[in-house]
ZADO-552243 format. One record per residue: residue number from 0; residue in three letters; x, y, z of N, C-alpha, C in turn. Coordinates in steps of 0.02 Angstrom, whole numbers. Atoms other than C-alpha are relative to their C-alpha. Example, Ala and Ser with C-alpha at 12.3 -4.5 7.8 and 13.67 -1.06 7.14 Angstrom:
# residues 2
(0 Ala (45 -59 0) (615 -225 390) (45 60 0));
(1 Ser (-42 -59 -3) (684 -53 357) (-39 55 37));
***
This chain:
# residues 174
(0 Met (-25 33 -59) (2487 -9609 -3911) (75 13 9));
(1 Asp (-72 -12 -2) (2671 -9589 -3956) (15 72 18));
(2 Leu (-9 -71 -16) (2655 -9399 -3947) (-12 12 74));
(3 Asn (14 -7 -71) (2578 -9411 -3773) (58 -28 42));
(4 Lys (-57 30 -35) (2721 -9525 -3718) (60 47 -1));
(5 Arg (-56 -46 6) (2852 -9403 -3784) (-12 63 41));
(6 Gln (17 -59 -40) (2761 -9257 -3702) (9 -14 75));
(7 Ala (-9 19 -70) (2758 -9349 -3535) (74 -5 17));
(8 Gln (-72 4 -12) (2944 -9387 -3551) (31 70 3));
(9 Tyr (-25 -69 -1) (2978 -9204 -3591) (-16 35 65));
(10 Leu (20 -31 -64) (2879 -9146 -3439) (40 -29 58));
(11 Ala (-40 31 -53) (2971 -9271 -3328) (71 28 -1));
(12 Leu (-68 -28 5) (3139 -9209 -3394) (1 73 22));
(13 Gln (5 -70 -20) (3084 -9028 -3372) (-4 7 76));
(14 Asn (7 -1 -72) (3034 -9063 -3192) (66 -17 35));
(15 Gln (-65 16 -28) (3207 -9137 -3161) (49 58 -9));
(16 Ile (-48 -53 15) (3300 -8992 -3241) (-14 62 41));
(17 Asn (16 -62 -36) (3208 -8848 -3157) (28 3 70));
(18 Pro (-30 -3 -67) (3258 -8894 -2979) (77 6 -3));
(19 His (-72 -4 5) (3438 -8921 -3034) (22 70 -21));
(20 Phe (-16 -69 19) (3439 -8751 -3119) (-5 46 60));
(21 Leu (9 -40 -60) (3372 -8674 -2960) (58 -9 49));
(22 Tyr (-53 13 -47) (3501 -8759 -2849) (67 27 -25));
(23 Asn (-63 -25 28) (3645 -8717 -2967) (3 76 3));
(24 Thr (2 -73 -3) (3590 -8536 -2975) (11 24 71));
(25 Leu (-9 -20 -70) (3577 -8523 -2786) (72 -13 23));
(26 Glu (-70 15 -18) (3748 -8605 -2769) (47 52 -30));
(27 Ser (-40 -53 31) (3819 -8477 -2891) (-5 65 39));
(28 Ile (10 -60 -41) (3744 -8335 -2790) (38 -6 66));
(29 Arg (-36 13 -62) (3814 -8413 -2632) (75 9 -9));
(30 Gly (-71 -7 15) (3987 -8424 -2711) (21 72 -9));
(31 Glu (-15 -71 10) (3983 -8243 -2767) (-3 38 66));
(32 Ala (6 -33 -65) (3926 -8189 -2594) (61 -15 44));
(33 Leu (-59 18 -39) (4070 -8285 -2512) (62 38 -24));
(34 Ile (-57 -36 29) (4196 -8206 -2631) (-2 73 21));
(35 Ala (8 -70 -19) (4125 -8034 -2589) (2 11 76));
(36 Gly (-3 -7 -73) (4136 -8071 -2402) (-69 11 31));
(37 Leu (69 -8 -25) (3946 -8069 -2382) (-24 -66 29));
(38 Asp (16 65 -30) (3932 -8217 -2265) (-74 -8 15));
(39 Gly (72 4 -14) (3753 -8176 -2215) (-39 -18 -62));
(40 Val (34 15 63) (3696 -8178 -2396) (14 -72 -21));
(41 Ala (-18 69 16) (3790 -8341 -2424) (-39 -49 43));
(42 Asp (37 44 -46) (3708 -8420 -2271) (-74 -2 -18));
(43 Met (71 -3 19) (3534 -8361 -2323) (-12 -40 -64));
(44 Thr (7 35 64) (3560 -8429 -2499) (5 -75 11));
(45 Glu (-7 71 -15) (3618 -8596 -2432) (-63 -27 35));
(46 Ala (62 20 -34) (3466 -8605 -2316) (-58 -4 -48));
(47 Leu (54 0 50) (3350 -8561 -2459) (5 -61 -46));
(48 Ala (-10 60 42) (3426 -8699 -2567) (-21 -63 38));
(49 Lys (19 59 -41) (3405 -8824 -2425) (-76 -4 7));
(50 Phe (72 -2 -7) (3224 -8769 -2400) (-34 -23 -65));
(51 Phe (29 20 64) (3184 -8787 -2586) (13 -74 -15));
(52 Arg (-17 70 13) (3273 -8954 -2595) (-50 -45 37));
(53 Tyr (48 39 -39) (3160 -9022 -2457) (-70 6 -31));
(54 Thr (68 -13 25) (3003 -8943 -2530) (-11 -31 -69));
(55 Ile (9 20 70) (3031 -8987 -2713) (18 -73 -12));
(56 Thr (-25 66 21) (3131 -9147 -2722) (-19 -57 45));
(57 Lys (19 54 -45) (3074 -9245 -2571) (-72 -19 -16));
(58 Val (66 15 27) (2926 -9332 -2652) (-43 -44 45));
(59 Glu (40 42 -43) (2872 -9444 -2510) (-57 41 31));
(60 Asn (56 -34 -32) (2701 -9401 -2438) (10 4 75));
(61 Leu (-12 1 -72) (2753 -9449 -2262) (74 7 14));
(62 Val (-70 -10 -21) (2913 -9391 -2179) (2 -7 76));
(63 Ser (-6 4 -72) (2980 -9410 -2004) (-9 70 30));
(64 Val (5 -64 -36) (2945 -9274 -1875) (68 35 -1));
(65 Glu (-68 -28 0) (3134 -9251 -1869) (14 38 -66));
(66 Glu (-10 -33 65) (3140 -9211 -2057) (-42 64 -5));
(67 Glu (45 -58 4) (2991 -9094 -2044) (25 57 45));
(68 Leu (-27 -51 -45) (3067 -9004 -1894) (63 32 -28));
(69 Asp (-61 -26 32) (3232 -8986 -1986) (-19 52 -52));
(70 Asn (24 -48 50) (3137 -8900 -2127) (-27 63 33));
(71 Cys (25 -58 -37) (3050 -8787 -2001) (57 43 25));
(72 Glu (-57 -37 -26) (3216 -8739 -1925) (37 36 -57));
(73 Thr (-30 -34 58) (3286 -8700 -2099) (-41 61 -18));
(74 Tyr (46 -56 16) (3133 -8593 -2137) (8 56 53));
(75 Phe (-5 -49 -54) (3147 -8508 -1967) (67 37 -4));
(76 Gly (-65 -32 9) (3332 -8475 -1998) (-1 55 -52));
(77 Ile (8 -51 52) (3286 -8381 -2156) (-37 60 28));
(78 Gln (40 -54 -29) (3156 -8281 -2061) (41 41 51));
(79 Lys (-41 -36 -49) (3286 -8236 -1928) (41 56 -34));
(80 Tyr (-35 -54 35) (3379 -8135 -2060) (-45 60 -8));
(81 Arg (47 -55 6) (3223 -8031 -2078) (-17 31 67));
(82 Phe (24 -24 -65) (3171 -8018 -1896) (53 5 53));
(83 Gly (-53 -2 -51) (3335 -8039 -1804) (-21 -35 64));
(84 Asp (15 30 -65) (3315 -8073 -1620) (-72 11 23));
(85 Arg (71 -11 -17) (3132 -8020 -1623) (-38 -66 4));
(86 Leu (35 64 0) (3082 -8201 -1654) (41 -54 33));
(87 Lys (-32 58 -30) (3121 -8355 -1553) (-45 -61 -12));
(88 Leu (36 62 11) (3071 -8533 -1595) (15 -48 57));
(89 His (-7 47 -56) (3041 -8654 -1451) (-31 -67 -21));
(90 Ile (25 66 15) (3023 -8840 -1484) (1 -39 65));
(91 Glu (6 31 -66) (2959 -8933 -1332) (-28 -70 -5));
(92 Tyr (22 70 -2) (2937 -9118 -1294) (29 -31 63));
(93 Asp (-28 39 -56) (2967 -9243 -1155) (63 -35 -25));
(94 Pro (-63 31 24) (3150 -9294 -1174) (-2 -76 -2));
(95 Asp (6 73 0) (3102 -9474 -1132) (-36 -26 -62));
(96 Glu (37 21 60) (2992 -9477 -1288) (33 24 -65));
(97 Tyr (-34 -30 58) (3120 -9396 -1405) (1 -47 -61));
(98 Glu (-7 47 57) (3155 -9550 -1514) (-68 -17 -29));
(99 Lys (67 18 23) (2972 -9599 -1523) (-31 57 -41));
(100 Ile (29 -58 34) (2919 -9422 -1574) (36 12 -66));
(101 Met (-38 -17 61) (3059 -9393 -1701) (-9 -52 -55));
(102 Asn (9 52 50) (3024 -9559 -1787) (-72 -6 -25));
(103 Cys (69 0 25) (2837 -9529 -1806) (-2 27 -71));
(104 Arg (8 -22 69) (2782 -9506 -1986) (-61 47 -4));
(105 Ile (54 -48 10) (2677 -9354 -2032) (1 23 -73));
(106 Pro (-1 -25 69) (2624 -9278 -2198) (52 55 -9));
(107 Lys (-51 -50 16) (2763 -9177 -2279) (-32 69 -2));
(108 Leu (22 -70 -2) (2746 -8988 -2256) (-63 9 43));
(109 Thr (54 -9 -49) (2628 -9004 -2108) (15 59 44));
(110 Leu (-16 -49 -52) (2720 -8891 -1987) (22 68 -28));
(111 Gln (-28 -63 25) (2809 -8759 -2092) (-54 51 -20));
(112 Pro (51 -50 17) (2651 -8678 -2165) (-35 29 62));
(113 Ile (32 -24 -62) (2575 -8666 -1990) (48 48 35));
(114 Leu (-50 -44 -29) (2737 -8591 -1924) (2 66 -38));
(115 Glu (0 -60 41) (2735 -8468 -2069) (-61 44 16));
(116 Asn (61 -38 -18) (2555 -8418 -2027) (7 33 68));
(117 Ser (-12 -30 -66) (2606 -8390 -1846) (43 62 -5));
(118 Ile (-43 -59 9) (2741 -8271 -1904) (-39 56 -34));
(119 Ile (35 -51 40) (2634 -8179 -2033) (-58 31 38));
(120 His (61 -25 -30) (2473 -8164 -1934) (5 13 75));
(121 Gly (-6 -8 -72) (2538 -8164 -1756) (58 44 21));
(122 Thr (-58 -34 -29) (2714 -8113 -1715) (28 56 -43));
(123 Glu (-25 -54 43) (2756 -8005 -1868) (-32 66 18));
(124 Leu (38 -60 -15) (2622 -7881 -1816) (12 26 71));
(125 Lys (-10 -16 -70) (2677 -7879 -1635) (60 46 9));
(126 Leu (-58 -42 -17) (2789 -7743 -1565) (43 -40 49));
(127 Gly (-45 35 -45) (2941 -7815 -1480) (9 -73 -21));
(128 Ala (-18 70 14) (2994 -7997 -1468) (-62 -44 -5));
(129 Gly (53 49 7) (2885 -8142 -1521) (27 -70 7));
(130 Asn (-19 69 -11) (2891 -8324 -1474) (-47 -46 -38));
(131 Leu (37 52 36) (2837 -8471 -1580) (15 -66 35));
(132 Tyr (-8 63 -36) (2808 -8640 -1500) (-26 -57 -43));
(133 Ile (23 64 28) (2798 -8814 -1573) (8 -50 57));
(134 Arg (-1 46 -56) (2750 -8936 -1436) (-25 -69 -22));
(135 Phe (17 69 16) (2742 -9125 -1451) (-16 -37 64));
(136 Ala (18 44 -56) (2657 -9248 -1336) (-25 -66 -30));
(137 Cys (22 67 23) (2625 -9434 -1354) (-54 -27 47));
(138 Thr (46 41 -38) (2475 -9531 -1300) (17 -72 -19));
(139 Glu (-16 69 15) (2467 -9719 -1313) (1 -13 -75));
(140 Asp (3 13 72) (2420 -9714 -1498) (-1 62 -44));
(141 Arg (2 -62 39) (2434 -9533 -1553) (59 45 16));
(142 Leu (-47 -54 -11) (2557 -9393 -1576) (-40 65 -3));
(143 Ile (35 -64 -4) (2487 -9225 -1524) (51 55 -14));
(144 Ile (-44 -55 18) (2566 -9072 -1605) (-39 65 10));
(145 Cys (32 -65 -12) (2525 -8896 -1548) (49 54 -24));
(146 Val (-40 -57 23) (2592 -8743 -1642) (-36 62 25));
(147 Ser (31 -61 -27) (2562 -8577 -1554) (50 57 -1));
(148 Asp (-44 -59 -4) (2631 -8402 -1537) (-29 47 52));
(149 Asp (25 -51 -47) (2617 -8254 -1420) (-9 66 -37));
(150 Gly (10 -58 43) (2575 -8135 -1561) (-63 39 18));
(151 Val (54 -47 -13) (2435 -8008 -1578) (-68 -34 9));
(152 Gly (64 34 -6) (2296 -8137 -1586) (-53 30 -47));
(153 Met (54 -28 41) (2127 -8094 -1659) (-59 16 45));
(154 Asp (58 -19 -41) (1969 -8013 -1596) (-55 -53 -7));
(155 Glu (55 49 -2) (1810 -8111 -1556) (-38 -4 -66));
(156 Glu (38 -3 63) (1724 -8055 -1717) (35 -40 -55));
(157 Lys (-39 36 50) (1862 -8122 -1829) (0 -75 15));
(158 Leu (1 71 -20) (1870 -8286 -1731) (-68 -31 -16));
(159 Ala (67 25 15) (1680 -8307 -1747) (-9 -9 -75));
(160 Ala (6 5 73) (1690 -8274 -1935) (38 -61 -26));
(161 Leu (-39 58 21) (1827 -8405 -1957) (-35 -65 20));
(162 Asn (36 60 -22) (1728 -8531 -1854) (-62 -12 -42));
(163 Arg (59 9 43) (1572 -8499 -1958) (21 -28 -68));
(164 Cys (-26 24 64) (1675 -8526 -2116) (18 -74 6));
(165 Gly (-17 70 -12) (1742 -8690 -2044) (-62 -43 7));
(166 Asp (63 37 -6) (1565 -8744 -1997) (-32 -9 -68));
(167 Tyr (29 4 67) (1507 -8705 -2174) (35 -54 -41));
(168 His (-38 48 40) (1647 -8807 -2254) (-10 -71 24));
(169 Ser (8 68 -24) (1626 -8956 -2140) (-71 -26 -11));
(170 Ser (69 23 11) (1437 -8961 -2166) (-16 -8 -74));
(171 His (13 6 72) (1453 -8952 -2357) (48 -47 -35));
(172 Arg (-43 51 32) (1573 -9096 -2387) (-44 -54 -31));
(173 Glu (37 55 35) (1518 -9233 -2506) (15 -66 33));
***
């Protein structure tokens, strides 16, 4: 029992140290980049540290839409270094509902993975500029979030295969 307790304490300490090591290393890289006059590298490193800080250390299951959007914008900022002006992110909502939308609580890391998929499977493969959209709308008791892009899309066969897979998974739940 005592060994298990010490092992659990060790794992807890290890989980605390690893993020700090990561942040300190990224800050060192950022400092070296600034000294060398590589402002772009310094900015990317700072954005990456901010992204990891949100992903790793923010342990709450629910976060505000505002926090989640901030993480999406950090992630998108990193992607802009790769794609330049080829990608544009549009966040749309009714300005009268801004406070209500931004204060809604959603599961952490809800939007960023979807945004990432839009880039990888939609706009990255597209020639020319690509647009990513995150749209918010409120009903009386719901927040509706739509993430879309104007990328290459998929053919009917692929869509049918994905829908069949979804049908299979939903019909085989316990």
